[in-house]
C-alpha positions as CSV (number, residue, x, y, z in Angstrom):
1,X,254.9,3.4,128.6
2,X,252.4,6.0,129.6
3,X,252.3,9.5,130.9
4,X,249.8,11.8,132.6
5,X,249.8,15.2,130.9
6,X,248.0,18.5,131.5
7,X,246.3,19.6,128.3
8,X,244.1,22.8,128.4
9,X,243.6,22.5,132.1
10,X,242.6,18.9,132.1
11,X,244.7,15.8,132.9
12,X,244.9,12.8,130.6
13,X,246.6,9.4,130.9
14,X,248.1,8.9,127.4
15,X,250.0,6.1,125.6
16,X,251.5,6.1,122.2
17,X,248.8,5.9,119.4
18,X,246.0,6.9,121.7
19,X,243.3,9.2,120.4
20,X,241.9,11.6,123.0
21,X,239.3,14.3,122.9
22,X,240.2,17.6,124.5
23,X,238.8,21.1,124.7
24,X,239.1,23.1,121.5
25,X,242.7,24.0,120.5
26,X,243.6,26.6,117.9
27,X,246.0,24.4,115.9
28,X,245.2,23.4,112.3
29,X,244.3,19.8,111.2
30,X,247.3,17.5,110.7
31,X,249.6,19.8,112.6
32,X,252.0,18.6,115.3
33,X,251.5,19.8,118.9
34,X,253.9,19.5,121.9
35,X,252.9,19.4,125.5
36,X,255.5,19.9,128.2
37,X,253.3,19.9,131.3
38,X,253.9,16.2,132.0
39,X,253.0,15.3,135.5
40,X,254.0,11.6,135.6
41,X,255.9,9.2,133.3
42,X,255.9,5.5,133.8
43,X,258.1,3.1,131.7
44,X,258.0,-0.6,132.6
45,X,257.8,0.0,136.4
46,X,260.2,3.0,136.4
47,X,258.0,5.9,137.5
48,X,259.0,9.5,137.5
49,X,256.7,11.9,139.3
50,X,257.1,15.7,138.7
51,X,257.2,18.5,141.2
52,X,254.9,19.8,139.6
53,X,256.2,18.7,136.2
54,X,258.8,16.2,135.0
55,X,261.9,18.0,133.8
56,X,262.6,17.5,130.1
57,X,259.5,15.3,129.4
58,X,257.4,16.1,126.4
59,X,254.4,14.5,124.7
60,X,253.9,15.1,121.0
61,X,250.6,14.7,119.3
62,X,248.9,15.3,115.9
63,X,245.7,17.1,115.5
64,X,243.3,14.7,113.9
65,X,240.0,16.7,113.7
66,X,238.0,19.5,115.2
67,X,234.5,18.3,116.2
68,X,231.6,19.4,118.3
69,X,230.0,17.5,121.2
70,X,226.4,16.5,121.7
71,X,223.8,19.2,122.0
72,X,222.9,20.1,125.6
73,X,219.4,21.5,125.8
74,X,218.7,24.1,128.6
75,X,215.0,24.6,129.2
76,X,213.7,27.1,131.8
77,X,210.1,27.5,132.8
78,X,208.2,29.2,135.5
79,X,204.7,27.7,135.9
80,X,201.6,29.9,135.6
81,X,203.7,32.9,134.4
82,X,204.0,32.2,130.7
83,X,207.8,32.1,130.9
84,X,209.6,29.5,128.8
85,X,213.1,29.7,127.4
86,X,214.8,26.9,125.4
87,X,218.4,27.2,124.6
88,X,221.1,24.8,123.4
89,X,224.8,24.5,123.5
90,X,227.4,22.4,121.7
91,X,231.0,22.3,123.1
92,X,233.9,22.5,120.6
93,X,236.4,19.6,120.9
94,X,239.7,18.7,119.3
95,X,240.8,15.1,118.7
96,X,244.5,14.4,119.2
97,X,246.5,11.3,118.3
98,X,249.5,10.8,120.6
99,X,252.6,10.3,118.5
100,X,255.5,10.1,121.1
101,X,256.4,10.4,124.8
102,X,259.9,11.7,125.3
103,X,261.5,11.6,128.8
């Protein structure tokens, strides 16, 4: 059984016990989170497609950890002008473990 769910503006294909990395969520570690924006649910060939969401379908997940991604270095330079700027950015992520898919 798998589902396609909309989490923080991104779509993920999830199954039970999957660990996915999403954009930062404000929930605490080891807390349970429910997502009701389920776009598709497939169970052994029986597929339900939502318009836009499947009625009554929910995906529950547990917040495993809050992490940060790799550093992205932004370097700007204009030659012969003495202009150089080096900046970095690290995106905040949340790791979720999918506990259950309810139709």
